[in-house]
C-alpha positions as CSV (number, residue, x, y, z in Angstrom):
1,M,205.0,73.1,113.6
2,S,203.0,74.7,116.5
3,L,200.9,77.8,115.9
4,P,202.1,81.2,117.2
5,S,201.0,81.9,120.7
6,L,199.2,85.1,121.8
7,S,202.4,86.5,123.3
8,E,204.3,85.8,120.1
9,K,201.7,87.7,118.1
10,L,201.9,90.6,120.6
11,S,205.6,90.7,120.3
12,H,205.3,91.5,116.6
13,P,203.1,94.6,116.2
14,E,204.6,95.2,112.8
15,G,202.5,92.3,111.5
16,F,199.2,93.8,112.4
17,G,197.1,97.0,111.8
18,G,195.9,97.2,115.3
19,L,194.0,95.5,118.1
20,I,190.3,94.9,118.9
21,F,189.0,94.1,122.4
22,T,185.3,93.4,122.9
23,S,185.4,92.1,126.5
24,P,187.4,92.7,129.7
25,R,188.2,88.9,129.8
26,A,190.2,89.3,126.5
27,V,192.3,92.1,128.1
28,E,192.9,90.0,131.2
29,A,194.0,87.1,128.9
30,V,196.5,89.4,127.3
31,K,197.9,90.4,130.7
32,L,198.2,86.9,131.9
33,C,199.7,85.7,128.8
34,L,202.5,88.3,128.9
35,E,203.2,87.4,132.6
36,K,203.2,83.7,131.9
37,D,205.7,84.0,129.0
38,N,207.9,86.6,130.8
39,K,207.1,89.3,128.3
40,T,205.9,92.0,130.8
41,E,209.3,93.8,130.8
42,A,209.4,93.8,127.0
43,W,205.8,95.0,126.9
44,E,206.6,97.9,129.3
45,K,209.9,98.9,127.5
46,S,208.7,98.9,123.9
47,L,205.8,96.7,122.8
48,K,203.0,98.9,124.3
49,D,204.4,102.0,122.6
50,R,204.6,100.1,119.3
51,W,201.0,99.0,119.6
52,N,200.0,102.5,120.6
53,A,201.3,103.7,117.2
54,K,198.4,101.7,115.8
55,S,194.7,101.7,116.6
56,V,193.4,99.8,119.7
57,Y,189.6,99.5,119.4
58,V,187.3,98.6,122.3
59,V,183.7,98.1,123.2
60,G,182.5,99.9,126.3
61,S,184.1,101.8,129.1
62,A,184.9,98.7,131.3
63,T,187.1,97.3,128.5
64,A,188.6,100.6,127.8
65,S,189.6,101.0,131.5
66,L,191.4,97.7,131.5
67,V,193.1,98.5,128.2
68,N,194.3,101.8,129.7
69,K,195.7,99.9,132.7
70,I,198.0,97.8,130.5
71,G,199.3,101.0,128.9
72,L,197.3,101.1,125.7
73,D,195.3,104.1,124.3
74,A,191.8,102.9,123.6
75,E,189.3,104.3,121.1
76,G,185.8,103.4,120.1
77,A,184.6,102.9,123.8
78,G,181.5,105.0,123.2
79,S,180.3,102.6,120.5
80,G,178.8,100.3,123.2
81,N,178.3,97.3,121.1
82,A,180.0,95.2,118.4
83,E,177.9,96.5,115.5
84,K,178.6,100.2,116.3
85,L,182.3,99.4,117.0
86,A,182.5,97.8,113.5
87,E,181.0,100.9,112.0
88,Y,183.4,103.0,113.8
89,I,186.3,100.9,112.6
90,C,185.1,101.0,109.0
91,S,185.0,104.8,109.2
92,K,188.7,105.0,110.0
93,P,191.5,104.7,107.5
94,S,192.3,101.0,107.1
95,S,195.5,99.2,106.8
96,E,196.3,96.2,104.6
97,L,197.5,94.4,107.7
98,P,194.9,92.5,109.7
99,L,193.6,93.7,113.1
100,L,194.4,91.3,115.8
101,F,191.2,90.2,117.7
102,P,191.8,88.3,120.9
103,C,188.4,86.8,121.8
104,G,186.5,84.0,123.6
105,T,185.4,80.7,122.2
106,I,181.8,82.0,122.2
107,K,181.8,85.2,120.2
108,G,179.3,86.9,118.0
109,D,179.7,87.1,114.2
110,T,178.4,90.6,113.8
111,L,181.8,92.4,114.1
112,P,183.8,89.9,111.9
113,K,181.1,89.9,109.2
114,I,180.8,93.7,109.0
115,L,184.6,94.1,108.7
116,Q,184.8,91.2,106.2
117,D,182.0,92.8,104.1
118,K,184.0,96.1,104.0
119,G,187.3,94.3,103.1
120,I,189.0,95.0,106.4
121,P,191.3,92.1,107.2
122,M,191.1,90.7,110.8
123,E,192.7,87.8,112.6
124,S,190.6,86.3,115.4
125,M,192.4,84.3,118.2
126,H,190.6,82.4,121.0
127,V,192.2,83.4,124.3
128,Y,189.6,82.3,126.8
129,Q,186.8,79.8,127.1
130,T,183.3,80.7,128.3
131,I,181.8,78.0,130.6
132,P,178.9,78.1,133.0
133,H,179.6,78.9,136.7
134,P,179.2,75.7,138.5
135,G,176.9,77.3,141.1
136,I,174.5,78.9,138.8
137,Q,171.6,76.4,139.3
138,G,172.0,76.5,143.1
139,S,172.1,80.4,143.1
140,L,169.0,80.7,141.0
141,K,167.2,78.1,143.2
142,S,168.1,80.0,146.3
143,Y,166.9,83.3,144.8
144,Y,163.5,81.8,143.9
145,E,163.1,80.2,147.3
146,N,163.9,83.4,149.1
147,Q,162.6,86.1,146.8
148,G,160.0,84.4,144.7
149,I,159.3,85.0,141.0
150,P,161.4,88.0,139.8
151,A,159.6,91.0,138.2
152,S,162.3,91.2,135.6
153,I,165.4,89.3,134.5
154,T,168.3,91.0,132.6
155,F,170.6,89.0,130.4
156,F,174.1,90.5,129.8
157,S,175.3,88.1,127.1
158,P,174.1,85.4,124.8
159,S,176.2,82.9,126.9
160,G,174.5,84.1,130.1
161,L,171.2,83.3,128.4
162,K,172.4,79.9,127.1
163,Y,173.5,78.7,130.5
164,S,170.7,79.9,132.7
165,L,167.4,79.9,130.7
166,E,166.6,76.2,131.3
167,Y,166.9,76.7,135.0
168,I,164.8,79.9,135.0
169,Q,162.0,78.2,133.0
170,E,162.0,75.3,135.4
171,L,162.0,77.4,138.5
172,S,159.3,79.9,137.2
173,G,156.9,77.2,136.1
174,G,153.5,78.7,135.1
175,N,154.7,82.2,136.1
176,F,157.3,82.4,133.4
177,D,155.2,84.6,131.2
178,Q,154.8,87.3,133.9
179,I,158.6,88.1,134.0
180,K,159.9,91.1,131.9
181,F,163.0,90.1,130.1
182,V,165.6,92.9,129.5
183,A,168.8,92.7,127.3
184,I,172.0,94.7,127.7
185,G,172.6,95.1,124.0
186,P,171.5,94.1,120.4
187,S,173.5,90.8,120.2
188,T,171.8,89.6,123.5
189,T,168.4,90.8,122.1
190,R,168.9,88.7,119.0
191,A,169.9,85.6,121.1
192,M,166.8,86.1,123.3
193,A,164.5,86.4,120.2
194,A,166.0,83.3,118.7
195,K,164.9,81.4,121.9
196,G,161.4,82.8,121.6
197,L,161.8,85.1,124.6
198,P,159.7,88.4,124.5
199,V,162.3,91.2,124.9
200,S,160.6,94.0,127.0
201,C,163.6,96.3,126.7
202,T,167.1,96.7,125.2
203,A,169.3,99.1,127.2
204,E,170.1,102.2,125.0
205,S,173.8,101.7,125.9
206,P,175.6,99.1,128.0
207,T,175.8,101.2,131.1
208,P,174.2,100.8,134.6
209,Q,172.4,104.1,134.1
210,A,170.8,103.2,130.8
211,L,170.0,99.7,132.0
212,A,168.3,100.9,135.2
213,A,166.3,103.4,133.1
214,G,165.1,100.7,130.9
215,I,164.1,98.4,133.7
216,R,162.2,101.3,135.5
217,K,160.4,101.9,132.2
218,V,159.2,98.3,131.7
219,L,158.2,97.9,135.4
220,K,156.0,101.0,135.5
221,P,152.4,100.0,136.5
222,N,151.0,101.3,133.2
223,N,153.3,98.9,131.3
C-alpha cells in the first residue's frame, strides 16, 4: 500500500493539530501539490478554512507572506529561527494530534528535537529536495575573476555552506583567512563552526536590515 501523499494529508485537517512551515519552498510545494492533484478548488472552498481553525506556524516574514497568499493565517513569524519558533510552539496550548511539518530533505533537527522533548507530536514529510545549483562553481569563479577576494561572505543556510565552501576555499587560496564569514541565523552558525569556519557575525534576526547592520559592524576598520 502506498503512503499518503501531501495532498491527501492536506485534505484531512481533522487528523492534525496544525501546520509548520520553516521555508518558502515548503509553501510552494504545498501550492504545487494542490494544483497537480486538482485540489485547488477544494482548498479554496473549505480546506483552508478548516486549517485556519488550527495553528499555522511559520519562521520569518518571507514564509509568512507566502502562507498568507495561499489563504492561511500565519503565526510565529517574529521568531526568526527554528529554535525560537519551537519555543513559541511550546508556549501555546498543545493538541494530542501531530503537527504536520512539510520540509526539505535537508532539514535541521533543532525544531523536531525541542518539540519531541516537550512531548509535542509532529509528523515530518519531505516535500522538496535541496540540490546545488549547477552554475554555482562557474558563478563563484566569475566573481573572483572580476571582483577579487571578497571582504565578507554570508551563508544563508547549512546547505548553502555545504555546496559552496569547497569552491570558496579553492578560489581564495592563501587569502581565505582574510575573509569575514557571516551567518543568517544560529543553525547556519553551528554548521559553519562544525566546518571550522570562524563566524564573525550572526545576524540578530533573519532580515536584510539586521544582516546589513552585522556586516557593517564586522567590516569597520577597527574590527
